[in-house]
C-alpha positions in Angstrom: -21.5 -12.8 -89.3 -18.3 -11.2 -89.8 -19.8 -8.2 -87.7 -20.8 -10.5 -84.6 -17.0 -11.6 -84.5 -15.7 -8.1 -84.5 -17.9 -7.2 -82.0 -17.2 -10.1 -79.9 -13.3 -9.5 -80.2 -14.1 -5.9 -79.2 -16.0 -7.0 -75.9 -13.3 -9.6 -75.2 -10.8 -6.7 -75.6 -12.6 -4.5 -73.4 -13.1 -7.0 -70.6 -9.3 -8.3 -70.7 -8.9 -4.7 -70.5 -11.1 -4.3 -67.3 -9.7 -7.4 -65.4 -6.0 -5.9 -66.2 -7.3 -3.0 -64.5 -8.5 -4.8 -62.0 -5.8 -6.7 -61.3 -3.4 -3.3 -61.3 -5.4 -1.9 -58.9 -5.6 -5.2 -56.5 -1.8 -5.2 -56.8 -1.7 -1.5 -56.0 -4.2 -2.3 -53.0 -2.0 -4.8 -51.5 1.1 -3.1 -51.7 -1.2 -0.1 -50.1 -2.1 -2.0 -47.5 1.4 -3.8 -46.8 3.4 -0.3 -47.0 1.2 1.1 -44.4 1.7 -1.5 -42.1 5.3 -1.4 -42.7 7.9 0.6 -40.1 9.3 3.8 -41.2 12.8 4.0 -41.7 14.6 6.5 -39.2 18.4 7.2 -39.3 20.5 4.3 -38.6 21.1 4.6 -34.9 18.8 6.9 -34.1 15.3 5.7 -31.5 13.4 8.3 -32.1 13.0 11.7 -34.0 11.1 14.5 -33.6 8.2 16.4 -35.2 6.8 19.8 -34.7 3.4 20.6 -36.2 2.4 24.3 -36.2 -1.3 24.7 -35.7 -3.2 25.0 -39.5 -0.8 22.2 -41.1 -2.1 20.6 -44.0 -1.8 17.2 -44.8 0.8 17.9 -47.6 3.1 19.9 -45.1 2.8 17.3 -42.2 4.0 14.9 -44.8 6.8 17.1 -45.7 7.4 17.7 -42.0 7.8 14.0 -41.2 10.1 13.6 -44.0 12.5 16.6 -42.7 12.6 15.3 -39.6 14.9 12.2 -41.0 11.9 9.8 -41.5 12.8 8.0 -45.2 9.6 7.3 -46.6 8.4 9.5 -49.9 6.6 12.1 -48.9 3.5 11.6 -51.8 3.1 8.5 -50.6 2.6 9.9 -46.5 0.2 12.8 -47.8 -2.0 10.1 -50.1 -2.5 7.4 -47.5 -3.6 10.8 -45.3 -5.8 11.8 -47.9 -7.2 8.0 -48.7 -7.5 7.6 -45.1 -10.2 10.5 -44.4 -8.6 11.9 -41.5 -6.6 14.5 -43.4 -8.6 17.3 -42.1 -8.0 16.0 -38.6 -4.4 16.2 -38.0 -3.6 17.6 -34.8 -1.0 20.4 -33.9 1.6 19.3 -31.7 5.5 18.1 -30.9 5.1 14.3 -32.1 7.9 11.1 -31.7 8.0 8.7 -34.2 9.7 5.7 -33.0 12.0 2.9 -34.2 9.2 0.4 -35.2 6.6 3.0 -35.8 4.3 2.4 -39.1 2.4 5.0 -41.4 -0.7 3.3 -39.7 0.5 4.1 -36.3 2.2 7.5 -37.1 -1.8 8.7 -38.5 -3.1 7.0 -35.5 -0.6 9.7 -33.1 -1.3 12.7 -35.5 -4.9 12.4 -35.5 -5.4 11.4 -31.8 -3.4 14.1 -30.7 -0.9 11.7 -29.1 1.8 13.6 -28.4 5.2 13.2 -26.8 5.1 13.8 -23.7 7.8 14.1 -20.8 6.4 15.4 -16.9 8.0 17.0 -14.2 7.3 16.3 -10.6 7.3 19.6 -8.2 7.9 18.5 -4.3 6.2 19.3 -1.4 8.1 21.7 0.6 10.0 23.1 -2.4 10.9 26.8 -2.6 10.9 29.0 -5.3 14.9 28.4 -6.2 14.5 24.6 -5.9 11.0 24.8 -8.5 13.3 26.6 -10.5 16.5 24.3 -10.3 14.3 21.4 -11.4 12.4 23.1 -14.6 15.8 23.8 -15.5 16.6 20.3 -15.5 13.6 18.7 -17.3 14.1 17.2 -19.9 12.8 18.5 -23.6 11.3 21.5 -21.6 12.4 24.7 -23.0 13.6 27.3 -20.6 12.2 30.2 -21.5 11.7 31.7 -18.1 15.3 30.9 -16.5 16.8 33.9 -17.2 14.2 35.9 -15.6 14.4 37.2 -11.9 11.5 36.0 -9.9 9.5 39.3 -10.2 9.6 39.3 -14.2 9.0 35.9 -13.9 5.6 36.5 -12.1 5.1 39.4 -14.6 4.9 36.9 -17.4 2.4 34.9 -15.9 0.0 37.5 -15.5 0.7 38.1 -11.3 2.9 41.3 -11.5 4.0 42.5 -7.7 3.0 39.1 -6.8 5.7 37.1 -4.6 6.4 33.5 -6.0 7.0 31.9 -3.0 3.9 28.9 -2.4 2.1 30.0 -5.4 2.8 26.3 -7.3 1.0 23.7 -6.3 3.4 20.5 -5.9 2.4 17.8 -8.2 3.8 15.7 -11.2 3.1 18.1 -14.5 3.3 16.5 -18.3 4.2 18.2 -21.2 4.8 18.0 -24.7 8.8 17.4 -25.8 9.4 20.9 -26.8 7.0 22.7 -24.8 8.2 25.9 -22.6 8.6 26.1 -18.6 6.1 28.9 -18.7 3.2 26.3 -19.4 4.0 23.9 -16.8 4.5 27.0 -14.5 0.8 28.8 -15.5 -0.3 24.9 -15.0 0.8 24.7 -11.2 -0.2 28.4 -10.6 -3.6 27.2 -11.8 -3.8 24.3 -9.5 -2.7 26.1 -6.2 -5.1 28.7 -7.1 -7.7 25.8 -7.5 -6.2 23.8 -3.9 -6.4 27.3 -2.1 -9.8 28.3 -2.6 -11.2 24.9 -1.7 -9.4 24.7 1.4 -10.4 28.2 2.1 -13.9 27.8 1.4 -13.6 24.7 3.7 -11.9 27.0 6.5 -13.6 26.3 10.1 -15.6 29.1 11.5 -13.6 30.2 14.5 -10.2 30.5 12.4 -8.2 33.3 13.1 -6.8 33.6 9.8 -8.0 36.4 7.6 -7.9 35.7 4.0 -6.6 32.8 1.8 -2.9 34.5 1.5 -2.9 33.8 5.1 -3.9 29.7 4.7 -1.3 29.9 2.5 1.5 31.1 4.6 0.7 28.9 7.1 -0.1 25.9 5.0 3.9 26.8 3.8 4.8 26.7 7.6 3.2 24.0 8.4 4.9 22.0 5.5 8.3 22.7 6.5 7.7 21.8 10.3 5.8 18.2 9.3 7.9 15.2 9.4 5.1 12.7 10.2 2.1 13.2 7.5 -0.4 12.5 10.3 1.0 15.2 12.5 -0.2 18.2 10.2 -3.6 18.4 11.9 -2.3 19.0 15.4 0.9 21.2 14.0 -1.7 23.4 12.5 -3.3 23.5 15.6 -0.5 24.7 17.8 -0.1 27.8 15.3 -3.6 28.4 15.3 -3.3 28.5 19.3 -0.5 30.6 19.2 -2.1 32.9 16.3 -5.3 33.6 18.6 -3.6 34.5 21.8 -0.9 36.2 19.7 1.7 34.1 20.8 5.3 34.0 18.9 5.1 31.7 16.2 8.9 30.3 17.2 9.3 28.2 14.1 12.6 27.7 12.7 11.6 27.1 9.1 10.7 31.1 8.8 14.3 31.9 10.2 16.1 29.6 8.0 13.9 30.8 5.2 15.4 34.6 6.0 18.6 33.6 5.9 18.5 32.5 2.1 21.1 31.3 0.4 23.3 32.0 3.7 21.9 29.2 5.3 24.7 26.7 5.8 22.5 23.6 7.7 23.1 25.1 10.7 20.7 27.3 12.6 22.3 29.5 15.4 21.5 31.5 18.5 22.9 34.6 17.0 20.3 33.5 13.7 17.2 33.3 16.1 18.0 37.0 17.5 18.4 38.5 14.2 15.7 40.5 13.1 14.5 39.8 9.9 10.5 40.1 8.3 10.9 36.0 8.4 12.3 35.6 11.3 9.4 34.6 13.8 11.1 34.8 17.5 11.6 38.6 16.8 8.1 39.4 15.0 4.1 38.3 16.0 2.0 37.1 13.5 2.8 35.2 10.3 5.9 36.2 8.1 5.3 38.2 4.7 5.0 35.4 2.3 5.0 31.9 2.2 8.1 29.7 2.6 7.8 26.8 0.4 5.1 25.2 -1.7 2.6 23.5 0.5 0.2 20.4 -0.6 -3.0 19.8 -0.2 -2.7 18.4 3.5 -1.1 21.3 4.7 -3.4 23.5 3.0 -6.5 21.6 5.4 -4.4 21.6 8.2 -4.1 25.2 7.9 -7.8 26.1 7.8 -9.1 22.6 9.8 -6.6 22.4 12.1 -7.0 19.7 15.0 -9.0 20.8 18.4 -5.9 20.6 20.6 -4.8 22.6 24.2 -1.4 22.1 23.0 1.1 25.0 22.3 4.6 23.6 22.0 5.7 20.6 20.4 9.2 19.4 19.5 10.6 16.3 17.1 11.3 12.8 18.5 13.5 11.8 16.0 11.9 9.5 14.4 9.8 11.9 12.2 7.1 12.6 14.5 6.4 15.5 17.3 5.7 15.2 20.6 3.1 18.0 21.9 2.8 20.2 24.7 -0.3 22.4 26.6 2.2 24.0 28.8 5.3 25.1 28.8 6.7 22.6 31.5 6.2 19.9 30.0 7.8 21.0 27.0 10.3 21.5 28.6 10.5 17.9 29.8 10.2 16.8 25.9 12.9 19.0 25.6 15.0 17.7 27.8 14.1 13.7 26.8 13.8 14.0 23.1 16.8 16.5 22.4 19.2 17.0 25.3 18.8 13.0 25.8 18.1 13.4 29.6 
């Protein structure tokens, strides 16, 4: 009997130990469950902090980087949470924004799914390269790696040495991770223009006088700058196509203005139209040597699929639209009506 009593006591003791361990484990599990759902502590008065994770970062280095970014939590706790979650091997490199109210659980979701902190910059149809580079220089959290480069050096850095930068970037809104280089944005815009131009050239009319995608891009940039009312683009494209077919001067003010560069003060004068430059389409026949702006998709299509029209002239009505004419006499009447007010 004493022997059985001793065994019973030992069994009860072991059971108590197991129950104690289970109780402690349950407490730890409850505490962990509670912790992963509590907001991470950020510095007072700071809405968010950024953490940059290089490629190949381990779960331990990620946890340490989060703490070093200003998050007040033990790095070991984050590390073990990453490990226990089973997702520690899938944390993705990038730039992340940890905001007030973010929990460890939400942070892990961002890191595992690559939900980087994004910003965006918009390139507007009709902008020239100066306007584009000025916008990139002002873009929020975008590293200005190309800001000090000349246009020539810029294109060399983008892998297009010797190419003029005007018109080479497709106007659109581009997203980027905070801390990204402006090179990334420019490369994306350049690839987008390559794609849009190739698609437009593939869809060109069989009788177009344009000889290459380059000429299509140049004409599209002129159409972009001449268009006040979007629906007029095909007709404007038709006018310039007709002039190219018969060898008539394009006589378009935007090319002259582009040739003046920063000397243009907002008014185009008679002497400007008479001063010969590579971009003066009043003194030189054919297309100018380069695009003069960034054309959008509609202008690219208007260059290669112009309206079938007999018009050779157009003049602004003053409401954004244009009046198109087939003869000089009609055009002069339209000029008298809409420009001279007669």
